[in-house]
NULO-638815 format. One record per residue: x, y, z of N, C-alpha, C in turn. Coordinates in steps of 0.02 Angstrom, whole numbers, plus 50000, padded with zeros to 5 digits. Example, Ala and Ser with C-alpha at 12.3 -4.5 7.8 and 13.67 -1.06 7.14 Angstrom:
# NULO-638815
506604971650390506154977550390506604983550390506424988850354506844994750357506455000250394
This chain:
# NULO-638815
489114765750007488924772550072488214774650055487984777250144487594780350136487554785050121487284791250086487344798950083487304802250156486964801650220487084804950287488084803350314488054798250290488764795050308489294797750277489384799650219489774802250158489684809850180489314812350188489074820750199489684822150273489364817250328489594817350396490384816950384490844812650332491334812050339491774819250281491404820350232491604827850211491484831250260491014834850283491064839050324491544839350400491754833150405492274833450481493044834350440493034831050359493604832650339493844840250346493264843850323493364850350307493384856950348493034851850419493164856950510493784854950509494244848950495494664847550523495374853050488495284854750418495464858550388495494866550398494754865550409494854873250444495284874950487495044868950553495484872950604496184873850596496504867950557497154868450541497504876750515497134876650479497254881550432497064889350500496684889250537496724893250594497134892850616497504887950666497924885950689498444889050670498684888250612499264893150578499214899150569498514901150540498644907550547498844912450609498594909050666498734911950717499294910450756499844905850732500354905050733501034907050734500764910850646501204914850618500924920850622500544924150668500314932050670500054935350613499624929250570499444933350502498784936650529498784944350507498384949350537497844949350473497064951050483496814950950431496934959850417496864962650457496954971350444497564971550401497394975250368497974981350317498314983650369498864982350371499444987450398499594993450334499675002850413499725006150360500245011150371500825011050332501535014750355501365021050386501885024050447501715029850459502075033950412502375032950358502925036350330502765034550245502165034450218502215033650133502685034550085502745030750044503325029749989502995036249944503395038849935503295044449888502885041849813502475045349792502225041049703502785046749668502895044949623503155048049579502835044449504502975051049449502695054049419502905054749334502835052849273503185052249236503665050949225503985045349269504465040949246504905045949304505195050449338505535054049383506015051149420506235051149450506715047349500506925048549560506995047349615507195046949670507815051349665508175056949685508955060749676508875058149745509565055549764509945054249832510575057449836
């Protein structure tokens, strides 16, 4: 096979995979933005534990 044919096949396969990943990400509501909790969990220092 000649080089242009091989390159076209590789680019086509990569495009199909990219479209599949994009479609699955949209379907599963994947967000690239990091979510921020309204009430952050308290950070403990020196091994102390939360008192319930």
